[in-house]
Structures are given as C-alpha cells and as structure tokens.
BADOLO-249875 format. One record per residue (C-alpha): y, x, z negated; residue in three letters. Coordinates in steps of 0.25 Angstrom, whole numbers, padded with zeros to 4 digits, always signed. Layout:
% BADOLO-249875
YXZAla
...
% end
This chain:
% BADOLO-249875
-0001+0191+0208Unk
-0015+0195+0205Unk
-0027+0190+0196Unk
-0027+0191+0181Unk
-0039+0191+0171Unk
-0040+0186+0157Unk
-0049+0193+0147Unk
-0052+0194+0132Unk
-0047+0205+0123Unk
-0059+0207+0114Unk
-0050+0212+0102Unk
-0047+0197+0100Unk
-0062+0195+0097Unk
-0064+0208+0090Unk
-0070+0202+0078Unk
-0081+0197+0087Unk
-0084+0210+0094Unk
-0088+0219+0082Unk
-0102+0222+0088Unk
-0110+0221+0100Unk
-0116+0207+0097Unk
-0102+0201+0094Unk
-0096+0208+0106Unk
-0106+0203+0116Unk
-0105+0189+0110Unk
-0090+0189+0110Unk
-0089+0193+0124Unk
-0098+0183+0128Unk
-0090+0172+0121Unk
-0078+0177+0128Unk
-0085+0177+0141Unk
-0089+0162+0138Unk
-0074+0159+0137Unk
-0071+0165+0150Unk
-0067+0179+0148Unk
-0071+0189+0158Unk
-0063+0201+0154Unk
-0061+0208+0141Unk
-0054+0219+0134Unk
-0063+0226+0124Unk
-0056+0229+0111Unk
-0059+0228+0096Unk
-0074+0228+0097Unk
-0083+0233+0087Unk
-0089+0247+0087Unk
-0103+0243+0092Unk
-0097+0237+0104Unk
-0100+0248+0113Unk
-0097+0250+0128Unk
-0111+0246+0131Unk
-0109+0233+0123Unk
-0096+0230+0131Unk
-0103+0233+0144Unk
-0114+0223+0140Unk
-0104+0212+0137Unk
-0097+0215+0151Unk
-0110+0214+0158Unk
-0116+0202+0149Unk
-0103+0193+0150Unk
-0097+0197+0163Unk
-0084+0202+0157Unk
-0076+0214+0160Unk
-0069+0223+0150Unk
-0055+0225+0156Unk
-0050+0234+0145Unk
-0052+0239+0131Unk
-0044+0244+0119Unk
-0050+0257+0115Unk
-0047+0267+0104Unk
-0035+0275+0108Unk
-0041+0287+0100Unk
-0054+0286+0108Unk
-0047+0285+0121Unk
-0040+0298+0118Unk
-0051+0305+0111Unk
-0064+0299+0118Unk
-0058+0296+0132Unk
-0071+0298+0140Unk
-0079+0290+0131Unk
-0069+0278+0131Unk
-0070+0279+0146Unk
-0085+0279+0147Unk
-0085+0267+0137Unk
-0076+0259+0146Unk
-0084+0263+0158Unk
-0096+0257+0151Unk
-0091+0243+0151Unk
-0082+0244+0163Unk
-0069+0244+0158Unk
-0057+0251+0165Unk
-0046+0250+0155Unk
-0046+0257+0142Unk
-0035+0252+0133Unk
-0030+0254+0119Unk
-0023+0244+0109Unk
-0011+0253+0107Unk
-0008+0266+0100Unk
-0011+0260+0087Unk
-0008+0271+0075Unk
-0012+0283+0084Unk
+0003+0285+0088Unk
+0016+0281+0082Unk
+0022+0268+0089Unk
+0034+0277+0093Unk
+0039+0282+0106Unk
+0033+0296+0103Unk
+0020+0289+0098Unk
+0018+0282+0112Unk
+0021+0294+0119Unk
+0011+0302+0111Unk
+0001+0291+0114Unk
+0003+0292+0129Unk
+0002+0307+0129Unk
-0011+0307+0121Unk
-0018+0296+0129Unk
-0015+0302+0143Unk
-0027+0311+0144Unk
-0036+0299+0140Unk
-0029+0291+0150Unk
-0031+0301+0161Unk
-0046+0300+0159Unk
-0046+0285+0158Unk
-0039+0285+0172Unk
-0048+0295+0178Unk
-0060+0285+0174Unk
-0053+0274+0182Unk
-0048+0266+0169Unk
-0034+0263+0163Unk
-0029+0266+0149Unk
-0022+0253+0143Unk
-0012+0253+0132Unk
-0010+0239+0124Unk
+0003+0236+0117Unk
+0006+0229+0104Unk
+0021+0226+0100Unk
+0024+0240+0096Unk
+0024+0246+0110Unk
+0037+0237+0113Unk
+0045+0245+0103Unk
+0056+0252+0110Unk
+0059+0267+0111Unk
+0071+0272+0118Unk
+0072+0258+0124Unk
+0058+0257+0129Unk
+0046+0250+0123Unk
+0034+0259+0120Unk
+0026+0251+0130Unk
+0036+0254+0140Unk
+0036+0269+0136Unk
+0020+0270+0137Unk
+0021+0264+0151Unk
+0031+0274+0155Unk
+0024+0286+0150Unk
+0010+0282+0154Unk
+0004+0282+0168Unk
+0003+0269+0174Unk
-0010+0273+0182Unk
-0017+0275+0170Unk
-0011+0268+0158Unk
-0009+0253+0158Unk
-0006+0243+0147Unk
-0012+0231+0140Unk
+0000+0222+0138Unk
-0001+0213+0125Unk
+0008+0201+0128Unk
+0008+0197+0114Unk
+0013+0210+0108Unk
+0023+0211+0119Unk
+0029+0198+0115Unk
+0028+0201+0100Unk
+0037+0213+0104Unk
+0047+0205+0111Unk
+0042+0208+0125Unk
+0041+0198+0136Unk
+0026+0200+0140Unk
+0028+0195+0154Unk
+0040+0203+0157Unk
+0033+0215+0152Unk
+0021+0212+0161Unk
+0031+0210+0173Unk
+0037+0224+0170Unk
+0025+0232+0167Unk
+0013+0225+0173Unk
+0009+0237+0181Unk
+0006+0244+0168Unk
-0001+0232+0161Unk
-0017+0232+0163Unk
-0019+0219+0154Unk
-0012+0210+0145Unk
-0016+0205+0131Unk
-0014+0190+0130Unk
-0012+0183+0117Unk
-0001+0173+0113Unk
+0009+0172+0102Unk
+0014+0161+0093Unk
+0019+0159+0079Unk
+0012+0153+0067Unk
+0023+0150+0056Unk
+0031+0163+0056Unk
+0020+0172+0062Unk
+0019+0176+0076Unk
+0004+0176+0080Unk
-0005+0178+0092Unk
-0012+0165+0098Unk
-0020+0161+0110Unk
-0014+0163+0124Unk
-0005+0151+0128Unk
-0004+0146+0114Unk
+0008+0153+0109Unk
+0021+0158+0115Unk
+0019+0170+0124Unk
+0023+0167+0139Unk
+0009+0168+0146Unk
+0014+0162+0158Unk
+0024+0173+0160Unk
+0014+0184+0156Unk
+0003+0179+0166Unk
+0014+0178+0177Unk
+0019+0192+0175Unk
+0005+0198+0174Unk
+0001+0191+0187Unk
+0013+0197+0194Unk
+0012+0211+0188Unk
-0003+0212+0191Unk
-0008+0212+0176Unk
-0022+0208+0178Unk
-0029+0208+0164Unk
-0026+0199+0152Unk
-0034+0200+0140Unk
-0033+0188+0129Unk
-0031+0195+0116Unk
-0027+0189+0102Unk
-0027+0199+0091Unk
-0029+0188+0080Unk
-0033+0173+0082Unk
-0032+0161+0073Unk
-0045+0154+0078Unk
-0059+0158+0083Unk
-0057+0170+0092Unk
-0065+0165+0103Unk
-0057+0152+0103Unk
-0045+0160+0104Unk
-0050+0168+0115Unk
-0054+0155+0122Unk
-0041+0149+0121Unk
-0033+0160+0126Unk
-0042+0162+0138Unk
-0043+0147+0141Unk
-0027+0145+0140Unk
-0025+0157+0149Unk
-0035+0154+0159Unk
-0030+0139+0160Unk
-0016+0143+0162Unk
-0017+0155+0171Unk
-0026+0153+0183Unk
-0024+0167+0187Unk
-0034+0171+0176Unk
-0045+0162+0182Unk
-0056+0169+0189Unk
% end
C-alpha cells in the first residue's frame, strides 16, 4: 500500500475563480486550509497558464490534473500541451463527452477513435489523458458499461480515468469495488458525499453522508490510486467552509493523507 494525496477540484469554487485576482485569492485561501494539490477546472477566461503558474509558485501548490475542453484537445493539441507545461501539469483531462457525441455504444466508440491522435501527442509529451465519469457512463451495452467499454478500447499506457465516486454510486455502482477491479486505470478520484434532504438525493461534504469512504480509501490504497480531489458540484453553505469541512474530515480520519 502506498501514499495517497488529497487535493481540491477548483470546479467546486468556480464562482470564485472568474478572473486573475479572484483565482489567486482563492488558491491562497485553499492553501491556508491545507490544500497542497489542485485540479484546475471551471476557471474564467483571463486565468491564463501564466496565472496558474503564478499560483503554483506563490502558494506552493501543485496542479495534478485539469479538465480541459474536449474540442480544444482534439483541434489544438499542441497548444494545450504547451499550456500544461507552463504550470507543470502532466495530466490533461476532460469532464466527459458532453454533447459532442451521443451517449450510445457507437458514440463512445467514435469518441475513442477521434481522440486517439491527440492522446498519442499527449503521451509523446510525457503526459496522460484522463476521462472523468458521470452516471451515464454506467449504462450497459451488450452487458458492459460504457466506462468498461472505454477502458477496453483505449490504451492503458496513455488513457486513464478520473473516477467520480458520487456519480458511480448514483448509478448503482459500488465505488470501492470498482476501484478494486479497475485501480490500474484510475489516475485520480473525485470525492464527495451523498445524502438525502426530504425526497431529494443531494451532494454533501465528505463523511457527512452515506458513501462508504472507509471502503473507498482502503481500496485506493491497495490499488495504488494516489490522487484524490475533493469536489462538490453544488454546496449549501459558504464554499470555503464546505472545502474546509471535507478536507478536515478526510485528513482526520485517514492518516495516509497526512504529509
């Protein structure tokens, strides 16, 4: 069992990263909480690679991965690689196929074919391409989930996955079991919890809901899944309080995160 690291998915604080000044202030506040790793996602258009590099240098944080436009990755691969080089990030990810492809067996196959040239360039630059799941990737086609199919038709040396435990559980998948079976293809997880409010299933801070984090962390340690990013798509309190609660809960419960 190896070391694991806890970071912040900046999509959670996207309303606080709309321009350079907001971005730098937000990364600084997350660093004050204790975060030393981040995923850059959902930031404003004036948050350029140089600005991200400035945050990395100023606050001593590392950008571990990103969510980047799928269209740009396909059409502007060289530029995307250069941008990631500028702030020292070796994993170029997407949030999913979105509306660029139908969520069908043929749609996922077409995506894998179309992304292949970009993936080849990304690998040649010493980086990984990452795919992030929601719940729809667990629809079954000929007995296999779409996510399993993507794992089968892509090269494990160049394509890995950002495994969102919430969306897996929402689809009826046991996150810990999935990590145990596919940990060699999982680069990072997204950690958020699930609870109910009245008759609604909602997201909540880590270890305040019903997802079995003990099993997830145990499976991740055994499988060698190193990176874990706290992400909450929507919160019901101050977003920095939310990020603090999740961080402190996980750091307190799992000493393997402590550095």
